N, C-alpha and C positions, 0 to 999 in steps of 0.2 A: 342587394344579397352579399354584393362586394364589402358594403359599408359591414353588414353582421358579421363578415368572416372577419374584416379589420379590426373588429370590436372585440372577439372572442380571441383572436390572437394577441391582441393588448392585453386581456384578462388573462390568460395562460402565461404570458411573458412577466406579467407581476407576480403570480403564483411562483413562478419558477423563481423568482429574485427572492421571495419571501420566504421558500422554501431552502433556499440557498443559506440564507442568513439563518434561517434556526438551526442547519445544520453544523454551524461553526460552534456549539456546544451541546453536551451530551445532554444535558437538560431537556433542550428542545428537538434534538436530533428526529426522534419518532414524529413529530408535527411535521417538520421540514420534510421527511419522506412524505407524509400524505399529502402535503400541500404539491408537490412535485409529482407525484402519483393523479393528481385530480388536473393539475397542469397538461401532463402531458395527454390524459385521455382528452380534455376539451381540444387541444392541438390535433390529436388524432382525428376525432370525431368530427370536427370540422375541414381537416383536409380532404375527408373522405365525401364530404358534401361538395368538392369541386365538378363542376362539369366536366373538367376535363378525363376524369376515370370513367371510360367506357365497360368495363368488364370487371365486377368484384368478386368473379371466381377464384382467380389466384389470392386474391388481397385476403378472403374469407379463409383460403386454406392455410395460407401464411399465418394468419392472426391465430386461428387454431392450433395450430403444430406450435407454432412460437408460445403461447399463454401455457399449454401443455408443459412443454419441455420447462419452461421457467417456472409452474406450479411445482414440479419435481424436484427440481433442481434445490427449491427453496425450503421444501421440506425435509430433503434427504441429507442435504451439505452439513458437513460437523464444521463447528466453529475453526479447526485448523484447518479446513481446507479452503476457508474464506477468500487469504490472498490469491489463492490460485484462481479461484471463481471469478474475482475482480479482475486478474490479468487478464482472463480469458474474456469476457465482457467486453473489457476494452478494445482486444483484438478484434471482436466482432462488429464495435461500434465502426473501427479504422478500415476493416474490408467492406460493410455495408455502403459507406463513404466512397470507395473505391469503384464497387461496383456501377453505384447509381451516377459517379461521373461517367463510367463507360457506356451506360446506357441511354445518358443523354447526347453523348458524342454521337451515339450509331442514329439516332432520332434525329438529330440536325442535318438538313441538307444546303448546301451552297455554302456561303461565306459565314462565317462565326466570327462573331464580335471579338476583338482583342481580348475585352475585359471579360467575356465568358471563356474565352480558354484559358486565360492565364488561371481564372477560378479551377475550371477543368482540371489542370496539371496539378494545382497546389493540392487540390481532393482528393487525386488520383494519387501521387505521391506520399502526402502526408497520411492517407490511409493505409497505405499499402504497408508505408515504413512503421506503423502503427500495428498493423496485423501481424506479420512475421514478427517483429521486434516482441509483442506481446506473447505470443506462442512460444518463443524461445524463453520469456521470464515465467510463462507457465511451466513449461518442462521443466527449468530449476527448480522451481518450487515444488514441484511436484515427485522429482528425483528422476525424473525422465532423462534428464541431461545433467552433467557433472556439474555441481553447483559452485564449483573452482572457476576463478577465470579459463577462457579460453583463448590462449595467444599462438600466435604463429610468426613465423620471419616476415618482415614486409608488410606487417597486416595495418598498420596505418598506411603505409604508399598506395597498397591495394584501395585503403576508403577512399583518399584522396584522388586516384584516378577515377573511380568510380563517379565520384560527385563531381568531377571534373565532368566527364562524360555526359551526367545528369544534366548537369546546367546547360550544358550545350546543346543537347537533345532540349532541354527545355525551350530554349530561344529558337531553335529551329523550328517546332511544333508552335510557336507564338507566332513565329511570321510565316509559317506556312501549314493553316489549322488543318488542312486535307491530308497531311501526312499522317495516316492511321498507323504506321509502322513506326512510326516517331516515337507517338503516345506507348506504344505496348513497348518499347525498348525501356522508356522511363517508366514505366511498371515494372518491368522486370531488375530494372536496376533499384528502384525502390523496395522492392521484395529482399534482395540481396543486403541492401543496406541495411534494413531493418534487423537483420540478421545480425550482421556483422556489429553493428551497434551495441547489441545487448550480450552478445558470448562471450567479450572479456570482460564482464562484470560479474562479482561474486557475490554469494548470497547476502554478504552484510550488506550490500548496497541496493538489495530487491526494493525495502520499503521506497526509496529515492526513484527507482526505476517505476514501479505501478505507478506513482504520482506522474512522474513525467509522460508515460504511456496516455495515462488520462489527459493531460493537457492537451497532449498529441491527437489524440480521438476527439476532443472538441473543436480544436483548430479546424480538423478535416470534416467537422460537422457544419462550422461554418462555412468555409468555403464551398461545400455542397448546398448551402442556403443561396449563395450568389449564383450555385449555378442554375438552380431550379428558380431563383425570385422570390425564395420564399422566407419572408422576414422572421418567422417565428424558428426556424431553424438557424438563420445567421445568429438571432441573440441567444440563444440555447446552447450555443457551440462555442460561442464567445463567452459566457458564464462559465461554461466548463473547461473551457481551454485557461482562461485567467484564475480561476481558483485553483485548478491546477497546479499552473505556472507557480503562483503563491503558496502553495503545499509545499511544493518541491524546494523553493527556496528557506521555507521555515526548517524543512526536515535536513537541508545542508547545513541551513545554522548550526543544529542541534547536533550533528556532527562534525563539526567543523571542517566541514568539506566544499570545494565549490562543484557544480553542476560538470563542469569541464574536466575537472579532478576525476570524478565517479566516471564517467562517460570513457575518458581518453586514460585515464590512471592504472587501469587494470590491479586495483588494488582490492576488493571486495572480499576475497580468501585467499590469505596468504599462508604461506607454508614456514610456520615459526615454530622454531624449537628449540626454547632456552634450557633445556633440562631442570627446569625447576624442581619437577617432582622427583630428580634424583636429591636434591641440595634439602629438600624441607619435609617434612614428617608430618605428616596429616593424622591425626587422631578422628575415628569414625566415632561419634556419638550418637545416641540413642532417640529416639522419641520421646523418653522419659525425662532425659536431660532437659528435651526443650519445654516441655511441660512445665516442668518445675520453673525453668527461668521465665516463662511467660505468665507463670501464675504469680510470680514476683514481680513482675514489671507493674508500672505506672501509664506509659508513655509505648507505644508500638506502633513502627510503621511497615507495613508492607509492600513490598517490591515485586510485582509480579512480572515474569517473562514468558518468551516462547514457550519454554517448558511446560508453563502452566496451562497451555493450550493443548500441548502432546498427550499429558496426562489427563485432560478434561477435568481438574482437580479445582476449578471455580466454584462449583456448588460447594464442595466440602471448605473449601477456604471460606467462603461467606458464613458457613454454620461456625465454622472455628470466630471468624468477628464476631460475630453475633453473641458468641458466649462469653467473650473478652469484654465487650461492649457491657453486658448485662453484670457482668464484674466489676463494672464502675471502671475500668481502662479505657485509656484515650487510643483508640485506635485510627489510622488513615491507610490509604493505600497513597504511593508515590508512582506515577504514570511517565515514564520516560518515553520523549515523541518517538523514539526511533525502539521500542521495543516491540518484538514480535517480527511479523514478516510484510506489514503495510502499516500505512500510517492509520493510526486509531485501533490499531488490533486490539490492544489490552482494553479500551474502553468497550468494544463491543464484546469481547468473551466478559466481562465484569458484567455488563447490561445483562446478558443471558442470565445471568445469577440473582438478577433483582439487587446488583448494588446500589445502595443511594448515592448520586450524586453529589451530596454534599460532603462523603469521604474520599471522593478522586481528587488528588492535588496533581501538576506540574509540575516539572523539576524548578523550574524556578520560585515558585510559591512553596516548596516545602523544603529545597536544601537547607536551608539553613536551621533547621529543625530538627534533622539527625543528630548535631551535637550536644542537646536536652534530651535525647531518645533512650529509654534502656535497652530495648530490643529493636532491630532490624531482620524482618524475616522476610527472606528473598527466596521465591518459587519460582524457580524454571530462569532465572534470568542471569548475565553473566557478562558479556561486554559493556553493558550499561553501568556497570560497577565497580570495572576494574580500577583500580588505582594507578595503573602505569600511564593512563591517560593523561592523568597530570603531571608524573615523575619521570618516564621514560620517554626520554625525545627521539627513540630509535622503532618507538612503538607505532605498528600503525594507526593504533588509536590517539595517539597523542594530540591533545588538542582538542578532543572531542568531550565537550560539557558531559558529566557523568552523576549518577546519583551517590549522595556522599555516604552509604550505607556503611562505610570504614571510621566515621567519624561517633558512629552510634556506640554505645557502651559494650553492646555485645551483639554479634550478628549471629544467624542463626540462617544456616543455607541448605535448601531441600534440593538436593541434584541426583542425578542417575549416575553419573561419574565425576572424575578431575578432569574431561577431555574439554578443550577451550571452546570457546564461543565461534561464531561464523567469521572473525577475525584471525582466528588461527593463533590467539594470543593466550598465553596461560596468565591465570588469574592470581597474584599475590595477596588475595583478599583470602584465599583459602587455606593459607599456610599461617594468618596471624591468631596471636595466641585467643584473641576475643572472640573467634569465629568459632561455630558449632556446626561441622558438616554430618548432614544427616542423608546417607547416601540411599538411592531405591527411587522406586516412584513416587511422584510427589502425592499424590491422591491417597495411595495408600499409609503415609506417613503421614498425612494431615490429619486423618481419619484415624490412627493410632493416637495423635494427639489430643483428639476430641474424646477420646473414651477415657483417655488419662484425667483429663481434666473432669470430665463427669465423676470418675469415682472419687 
């Protein structure tokens, strides 16, 4: 029986690895999800066959409740709320790891091996930090908590003192595993640190925060695997932790920021008011102007942003793209790695509208094409096209790689208002002569352009 369980876990691990590989590309992401689902199903079924389980009542109840909640969320969730959902799921994963560590500690009697107690402390602390940190991230994304950085005096000093106390208690519990009070103190400190680590981070950095918390949830799961001596949990947790860390590095590179700068810099959303609105005049163009320009173009690059998700304009946008392509116009999508509120947000949004993956291009692959492009159509994007990231050393965006929309011959921007993006920085592209600003709901604007092109 043990051999069968080991082989099943091995098969599950292989499927997880293959699924993770497929998730690295939008073209194979759906298959990657399916492989991961099969792998998880195998792991759960095999785990339930172990003789250690004496009563299946609570397990069955938990499976039914969890499956029902998951199905309801999957059917009703809006694409604009996917980042919040991911943050919440990260938190639930971390919380589950912490609870498993506590449950295992309560079940053990007598001396606990040093490797087991270290794993328990790691699982408990990382899981608790992930839990509260993810809840704060969820609150910021959902608008329940102020999106701007929350900073107070002596905040870093408090963090350092709590972290020092955390290390001291960790050593004490490791030396004396019977000290249950010490373990509860570690739990309390970890819960507080999770909050303190995320509240100083603003909305612009939420994609990096989500990927970091995702990595933490994986590390917590891996530590829990050592607590339970469960190989599949160790492997899966390590995969999630490593992939989340790699994604965090990629996101930081895309923003020209370090992870330490994001966590300790409190720069995610700043109050920047350079009164550019008073210096420049913006001409409010119409959808008719945009339709004439698009109809005359030969090459068009579309830049989606979070505003596309808010307006739920992906379906209308894809209809417009189809019309332009059928007219012989070369149309492509330019995807910035940090566009939206989570890693891959634009890919998920456009996949919902059945956009061909062949039309999606990353920043590195398409940036040089803007100078030969007739029209750059921007729908709901702001910071990722702000030229101040290249020219203004005082800007919080300075050094961040941006999409070179300003190098196109003409730029059409669909936006509700002149309000800045998450960075709080005004966008000088709005005021350039080549730019056509179309104010209003993106979905309504695009639908009007479609009607005009049909006539």
